[in-house]
C-alpha positions in Angstrom: -27.4 10.9 0.8 -23.7 11.2 0.1 -21.8 10.4 -2.9 -19.7 7.7 -1.4 -16.6 5.8 -3.3 -14.9 2.8 -1.8 -11.7 1.1 -2.5 -11.4 -2.3 -1.2 -15.0 -3.5 -1.1 -14.1 -6.8 -2.0 -12.1 -7.4 1.2 -13.2 -9.4 4.2 -13.9 -5.8 6.2 -14.5 -3.9 3.2 -17.5 -5.5 1.8 -19.7 -5.0 5.0 -18.6 -1.5 5.2 -19.5 -0.9 1.5 -22.6 -3.0 2.0 -23.9 -0.9 5.1 -23.4 2.3 3.4 -25.5 1.4 0.4 -28.1 -0.1 2.7 -28.2 3.5 4.5 -29.1 5.0 1.2 -25.7 6.5 0.3 -24.9 6.5 -3.4 -22.0 4.2 -3.9 -19.2 4.0 -6.6 -16.4 1.0 -6.2 -13.6 0.2 -8.0 -13.1 -3.6 -8.6 -9.8 -5.3 -8.1 -9.9 -8.7 -9.0 -12.5 -10.6 -7.1 -15.8 -9.5 -9.0 -17.7 -12.3 -7.2 -17.1 -10.4 -3.8 -19.0 -7.4 -5.0 -21.6 -8.8 -7.0 -24.1 -8.0 -4.6 -23.3 -4.5 -4.1 -23.5 -3.8 -7.9 -26.9 -5.7 -8.2 -27.9 -3.5 -5.2 -27.3 -0.1 -7.3 -23.7 0.4 -6.7 -21.7 1.9 -9.6 -18.2 1.1 -11.0 -15.7 3.3 -11.7 -12.6 2.2 -13.8 -10.0 3.8 -12.0 -9.5 5.7 -8.4 -9.2 8.9 -10.2 -12.5 8.5 -12.0 -13.9 7.3 -8.6 -12.4 10.6 -6.7 -14.2 12.5 -9.7 -17.8 10.8 -8.6 -17.5 11.2 -5.0 -17.7 13.6 -2.1 -16.0 11.0 0.3 -13.8 7.9 -0.5 -13.2 5.0 1.7 -10.1 3.2 1.5 -9.9 -0.5 3.1 -6.7 -2.1 1.7 -3.8 -4.0 3.0 -1.3 -1.4 4.3 1.0 1.7 3.6 2.2 0.8 -0.1 -1.5 -0.1 -1.3 -2.8 3.3 0.3 0.0 5.2 -1.2 -0.4 3.5 -4.9 -4.4 4.3 -4.7 -3.9 7.9 -3.5 -0.9 9.0 -5.3 -0.3 6.9 -8.3 -0.5 7.9 -12.0 -4.5 7.2 -12.0 -4.9 7.4 -8.1 -7.5 9.3 -6.3 -5.7 12.8 -6.1 -5.4 12.5 -9.9 -9.3 13.1 -10.2 -10.2 14.8 -7.1 -11.9 18.0 -6.8 -11.1 20.4 -4.0 -13.1 19.5 -0.8 -13.1 15.7 -1.3 -12.3 14.0 1.9 -10.5 10.7 1.8 -10.8 8.2 4.8 -8.4 5.6 5.0 -9.5 2.7 7.2 -6.5 0.7 6.5 -3.9 -0.3 9.1 -0.9 2.0 8.0 2.4 3.3 9.1 2.2 6.7 10.6 4.9 8.4 8.7 3.3 7.4 5.4 0.0 8.9 6.9 1.7 11.8 7.3 3.1 12.3 4.0 -0.2 11.2 2.1 -2.1 13.6 4.2 0.3 16.6 3.3 0.1 15.6 -0.4 -3.7 15.7 -0.5 -3.8 18.9 1.5 -1.8 20.7 -1.4 -4.7 19.5 -3.8 -7.5 20.7 -1.1 -8.2 17.3 -0.2 -8.8 16.3 3.3 -7.1 12.8 4.2 -8.3 11.2 7.5 -7.0 8.2 9.4 -10.0 6.1 10.5 -8.7 2.3 11.1 -11.0 -0.4 12.1 -11.1 -2.9 14.9 -13.3 -6.2 15.3 -13.9 -8.4 12.6 -15.6 -9.0 9.3 -18.7 -10.7 11.2 -19.2 -7.3 12.7 -18.4 -5.5 9.4 -21.3 -7.3 7.7 -23.3 -6.5 10.8 -22.5 -2.7 11.0 -20.9 -3.1 14.2 -17.4 -2.3 13.8 -15.2 -0.2 16.1 -13.6 2.9 14.4 -10.7 5.1 15.6 -10.6 8.6 13.8 -7.5 10.9 13.7 -8.9 14.5 12.7 -9.5 17.8 13.7 -13.3 18.1 15.3 -14.9 19.8 12.5 -13.6 17.0 10.2 -14.7 14.2 12.4 -18.2 15.6 12.9 -18.6 15.5 9.0 -17.3 12.0 8.9 -19.1 10.4 12.1 -22.5 10.2 10.4 -21.2 8.0 7.8 -18.8 5.8 9.7 -21.9 5.0 12.0 -23.4 3.3 8.9 -20.9 0.7 9.4 -19.7 1.0 13.1 -21.1 0.5 16.4 -18.6 2.8 18.2 -17.0 5.7 16.7 -13.9 7.0 18.6 -12.4 10.5 18.0 -8.9 9.3 19.5 -7.0 12.9 18.8 -5.9 15.0 15.7 -4.5 13.8 12.4 -2.4 10.6 12.6 -3.7 9.4 16.2 -6.2 6.9 14.3 -3.3 5.3 12.8 -1.0 5.2 16.3 -4.0 4.1 18.5 -4.7 1.2 16.0 -0.7 0.1 16.1 -1.0 -0.1 20.2 -4.3 -1.9 19.8 -2.8 -4.4 17.7 0.3 -5.0 19.3 -1.4 -5.6 22.5 -3.8 -8.0 20.5 -1.1 -10.2 19.0 0.9 -10.3 22.2 -2.3 -12.3 24.1 -2.4 -14.7 20.8 1.3 -15.3 20.6 1.6 -15.6 24.5 -1.3 -18.0 24.7 -0.1 -20.4 21.8 3.5 -20.5 23.6 1.5 -21.5 26.9 -0.4 -24.1 25.5 2.9 -25.6 24.0 4.7 -25.1 27.4 1.9 -26.6 29.4 1.2 -29.7 27.0 5.2 -30.5 27.1 4.9 -30.3 30.9 2.5 -33.1 30.7 -0.8 -30.9 32.0 -4.2 -30.7 30.4 -4.0 -27.2 29.1 -8.0 -27.3 28.9 -7.9 -26.8 32.6 -6.0 -23.8 31.7 -8.9 -22.6 29.7 -11.2 -23.4 32.3 -9.4 -21.4 34.8 -8.9 -18.3 32.8 -12.5 -18.3 31.2 -13.2 -17.7 35.2 -11.0 -15.0 36.0 -9.8 -11.5 35.1 -7.3 -12.5 32.3 -10.2 -13.8 30.2 -10.9 -12.0 26.9 -12.2 -12.7 23.2 -9.0 -13.1 21.9 -7.9 -15.8 24.4 -11.3 -17.5 23.7 -10.4 -17.6 20.0 -7.1 -19.3 20.5 -8.6 -21.6 22.9 -10.8 -22.9 20.2 -7.9 -24.3 18.4 -7.7 -27.1 21.2 -11.1 -28.4 20.0 -9.6 -27.8 16.1 -11.6 -24.8 15.4 -8.8 -22.8 13.8 -10.9 -19.4 12.5 -12.1 -18.2 15.8 -10.2 -15.0 14.9 -10.8 -14.2 11.0 -7.3 -12.2 10.6 -4.9 -13.3 8.2 -1.6 -14.5 10.2 0.4 -12.3 7.6 -1.3 -9.1 8.1 -1.0 -9.5 12.0 2.8 -9.7 11.2 2.6 -6.8 9.2 0.9 -4.7 11.6 3.2 -5.4 14.3 6.0 -4.7 12.1 4.5 -1.3 11.7 4.4 -0.9 15.4 8.0 -1.7 15.9 9.1 0.7 13.3 7.0 3.6 15.3 8.5 2.6 18.6 12.0 2.5 16.8 11.6 5.8 15.3 10.6 7.2 18.8 13.6 5.8 20.2 11.3 3.7 22.6 12.7 0.1 23.4 10.2 -2.3 22.1 11.4 -5.5 23.5 7.9 -7.2 23.8 7.1 -5.7 20.1 10.2 -7.5 18.7 9.3 -10.8 20.4 5.8 -10.8 19.2 6.9 -9.7 15.7 9.4 -12.4 15.5 6.9 -15.1 16.6 4.5 -14.1 14.1 7.5 -14.1 11.3 8.3 -17.8 12.5 5.1 -19.0 12.2 4.8 -17.4 8.6 8.2 -18.8 7.7 6.7 -22.2 8.7 4.1 -21.9 6.3 1.3 -20.5 7.9 1.2 -16.8 6.8 -1.9 -17.3 4.6 -3.9 -18.7 7.6 -5.5 -16.9 10.5 -3.7 -15.9 13.7 -5.0 -19.1 15.5 -2.2 -21.1 13.5 0.4 -19.8 15.7 -0.6 -22.9 17.8 0.4 -25.0 14.7 3.5 -23.3 14.5 4.1 -24.1 18.4 3.4 -27.7 17.4 6.6 -27.7 15.2 8.5 -25.8 17.6 8.0 -27.8 20.6 7.2 -31.3 19.3 3.8 -31.2 20.9 0.2 -32.2 19.4 -2.2 -29.3 20.2 -4.8 -29.3 17.5 -7.0 -32.2 17.1 -7.0 -33.6 13.6 
């Protein structure tokens, strides 16, 4: 049994992760942000509550963070009542958020000065897999740190990948999300162009479903043609943020990011049209406005 702390258990991904850690017998302590209803079952199941991240750190051997992005990670780790304020030497902090690599480096260096190990271990798959304990985790860490973390990660993950040294996890995650959102934005655009050209894009779905272009993201987008807008439960504004992090990474490396910028602008435009708080498949709704077509049955 490990004394585990968790920040972000009320989130779509965090709840399932925390639930599975608790179910596997680990002692769990949470901070509760705003939505107490989302963690009521965890508290009823034996999880304890800490008033601040500092208090959480003091009660934990390992702390998982699952929040929106780098500003939130920096706040919960480096803030006045952040994790480092209450951390004892030897604490491991595991950031499962999608974050900017340069921020991850700065936080890791600040933690190291306090004798704390900060690990980037972002996630892929969806809240459905989080609840089922079947996430994918990509860990950037030295091998001894990975070996210490892996048994805990397997409480909520089907696949735990050691992708390289410190920082590699967040880089791999940004590459993953850039490719994923490229598929989603391209599919939404293709549906609009095909419909404008007068063809039945349902036939395009049939063709792709039987060939090498097929994948789960395409199928999630294809469901919009039958009115299902939650085939991919990932907020569009979060996708926009992730691709922005990717383009920042490319820019910092002086690598042209023609596709990355195009995908980011497609997501930004959809957000500006009012779809940011919806799921990524609402890219199709944005294309309806831009092309003057009807794609989603209503």
